[in-house]
N, C-alpha and C positions, 0 to 999 in steps of 0.2 A: 698668577705672580710671576716675576721675572723670573727665570733661573739664572743659574752664574753664566751660563752661556753669554747671554743677554748683556751681561755688566760690561759697559766702555768707558774709558775716561773721558770725562766733559770736555768738551771742545774750547777753544779759545773765547769765543764767544758767549759759550753758557758759564765759565768761570768769572767773566767779567760781570754778567748778570747776577751769578750768586754770590760775588763778592759785595756788589752794592746791598742787593736785598739783604745779606744777614748784616751787614751794619745797621741798617734800618732797621730791620726787626729786633735786633740785638738791642738797639736803644728804645725801642718801643715796649720792648719785654720788661725794664726794667720800669716802667709807670705804669703799668698793669696792676688793678688791684682786685680784680675778681678772677674768680677760677674757670668762670666758661666766657671770655670774651667774642665779642661779636665782629666779625670782619666782613666786608662788602668785598663782592667780584667787581670790579668797575665796568668793566664791558657788559656784563647783564643788569648789575643795581642788585644781583642777589645778595641776601645780609645771610650768615650762616652762624653759628655760635659753633666755638671748638676750642675743646678742652687746654687749658693751657700748658700742659703737659705737653700733648701734641703740637703746639706752637713751639715749644723748647724744643722737642725734637726735630721740627723743620729747620731752626736756628742751627742744628748740628748738622743738619743734611747740608745745609745749604755754605755753611762753614767749609766741611768738606770738600763739596764742589768746587769752590771757590780757591781751594788750595789744588785744585786739579786733580783730586783722589778719585777714584770711582767710588760709589755709596752704593749699598744694598740695605734693604731691610727683613730681617728675617723674624719670624712671627716666634716667639718662644712657646711652647706648649706648655698646658697646665699639669702635666704629670712627664718626666723624664724617664730615661733609661739611666742602669745604673752607669754606663760609660758615657752618656751624654753627661749627666752630674757631676762625674768625675772631672770630665774635661771643665767642665763651667768651675768647678775647686781648684785643680792644677794638681789632682790627685792621682793614684792610679786608681783603675777600678776595683782592684782587691783592697785596697786601702780604704775606699769608700764603703763596700761591703761590710769591712769590719766595721766601720763608724756607724752602718746601719744595725746589725747584730747587737751591739752594745748600747744600740738605743740613744744614740745623740743624734740623730737624723729620723725623722718618724716616714715608714716605706709602708705599703703594701705589696702583697704577694699575688700574682695570678700566675695558677699553675708553678712553674719554677722560676717564673721571673719577677725580680723586683720591681716596682715603680716607685719613684718618688715625685714628693709634688713639687714644684718648682720654688713655690712660697718657702718648703720648709728648708730648702737647698740655699736659700737666699738667706734665711733667719740663721742658719748655722755659720755661714761666711761671716756676716753683720757679728755674730757672736765671736767669733774668731779675730777678726779685726779688732775690735773692742778690748779681746784680752791681752792680745799682741801692743794697742797703745797704753793700755794698763800697767804691763811690764816692763815699756820703755820708758814711763814717767818714774816707776819705782826706782829704775838703773840710774837715772838721772837723778835722781833725789840723794840717793847713795852716794852716788859720785859727788854732787855738792858737799854732803855731810862729811866723807873722807878729805875734800878740799882737792879733787882729781880734775873740778871741774871749774874754767874761769866763767866767772859772771860778769 
């Protein structure tokens, strides 16, 4: 796997190729109906099935490269340290530990170290976002009822 030292800005030729490829791939993605479409490598006539999620990720990579942005793919571990989970959530590690101890996010303890599953952290974050949206809708509804919101 590439290290951060190996990451570089794409050349002008790479940017142009990426932009053209992104435009084509984005149009094709809108037409796909299967979860594992088959693609063909023209030079070898080799056909491979690619998960749709991977093709969408490729489109994001091409878009970034086309804009001249250096791109790196970092694998997400199944389990995270409390520091990594806190950074993912955008909070402090002590706050995350408080959430863990309150039972808001599941965790396991290995010796003195806590580990959280990535899926559990994502589930918590989605729950927070959903509650925020619901609260904002409630505020907007109250504003409308009080005549403070122009429709």
